[in-house]
C-alpha positions, -999 to +999 in steps of 0.1 A: -061-678+206-089-653+210-117-655+236-143-667+212-121-697+203-116-704+240-153-704+246-160-726+216-134-751+227-145-753+263-182-755+256-177-781+228-156-803+252-183-802+279-211-808+254-194-839+242-181-853+275-206-840+301-238-831+282-260-835+314-249-813+343-269-804+374-265-792+409-251-816+435-275-802+461-303-826+470-339-813+469-374-822+458-392-789+454-383-753+443-386-742+479-362-769+491-336-759+464-339-722+475-332-732+511-303-754+501-287-727+479-290-702+508-273-726+531-246-734+505-231-699+507-195-703+518-203-739+527-198-772+508-227-789+490-216-821+509-222-804+543-255-789+531-267-823+519-259-838+553-280-811+570-311-806+549-328-840+553-336-833+590-344-796+582-368-806+555-384-832+577-394-805+601-400-778+576-408-792+541-424-760+528-427-723+533-458-726+554-440-748+580-408-728+580-427-695+584-440-708+618-405-717+630-384-698+654-349-688+645-336-708+674-353-740+663-338-736+628-304-728+642-303-761+661-308-779+628-283-760+608-256-752+634-230-774+615-234-751+585-212-719+582-228-688+596-258-706+612-270-675+631-275-653+600-287-682+578-314-693+604-326-657+605-327-654+567-345-687+562-373-679+586-377-644+572-376-657+536-404-682+544-425-656+560-421-633+530-430-661+507-462-667+526-471-630+529-464-619+493-461-649+470-487-674+484-460-697+497-446-702+462-410-694+450-412-666+424-397-672+389-385-636+383-349-630+396-360-594+403-385-608+428-362-635+441-336-610+452-362-593+474-362-623+497-339-623+527-307-642+522-311-642+484-285-624+463-281-622+425-262-656+424-289-674+443-317-658+423-300-668+390-295-704+403-332-707+410-343-690+378-322-713+358-326-747+376-363-744+384-377-721+358-353-728+329-345-692+324-313-682+305-295-669+336-260-677+346-250-677+383-214-667+391-202-681+424-166-683+436-158-714+415-173-699+383-155-666+389-121-683+394-123-709+367-136-684+340-108-660+349-081-687+348-091-702+315-094-667+300-131-667+294-133-635+314-108-607+312-104-580+338-137-588+356-134-574+391-166-589+405-192-616+398-215-592+379-188-581+355-179-618+350-216-627+344-219-600+317-188-613+299-199-650+301-234-643+289-221-624+260-203-655+246-224-684+260-257-691+241-289-689+262-295-726+257-262-736+274-261-711+303-277-733+329-254-762+321-223-739+317-229-728+353-226-763+365-198-772+342-176-744+356-186-751+392-178-788+390-145-782+371-135-757+398-145-781+426-127-811+414-100-800+389-093-763+387-090-760+425-083-727+442-050-733+458-035-759+434-052-765+400-047-800+388-034-791+353-019-825+347-054-841+347-073-811+331-089-818+297-092-780+290-055-772+288-057-767+250-079-736+256-066-724+290-048-691+293-034-700+327-019-733+313-004-713+284+014-690+308+027-719+329+041-736+299+058-705+286+073-699+320+085-735+322+100-733+287+118-701+296+132-716+328+144-747+309+161-725+283+179-706+310+191-739+326+203-751+292+223-718+287+239-721+322+249-757+315+266-748+283+283-717+296 
């Protein structure tokens, strides 16, 4: 099976069985999504969703957050991973939005990555989810799942994986594909122990193919030993 066939099989499955996919982060405005995505780095969406209601109650927009101190923000997000750096990034991000963008989240990923705490992945999430641009964010789940299935080959970093994925995934599907791969990695194709027995993508998965070949080889060796 070649890569194009893998992509076609995987995308067709998700289109039929999960046509509507979105982030599990809870937010009401582009600014709140930006804050939530920054907080979600190396942290679960569940933990972020437990933290943001109180944070957004105090700081619902860039104008409010720009006036906050890092210490005040830290107290509200201290249950999040890396709260010191994230509180610093959030306040600096809000102040930059007020100073250079009129308090509004920019649509251009090139502008988004200028904001403190915003890397390429976060910029692509915002550009896709808020502004419906054909970007595809590659986080740890996407990177792992795409490599295991065989959608990416030899990609050493998220940028290389992104380039390979966008080559095969149509622009109209990139936003949903990002969420499909994240959710699949979160609940099925887990990092330490992928749940292959309940995975609907085994027909197109390179990892599963290798596992089956290894299992068949081991069974043949056992059979030979039994008859020897």
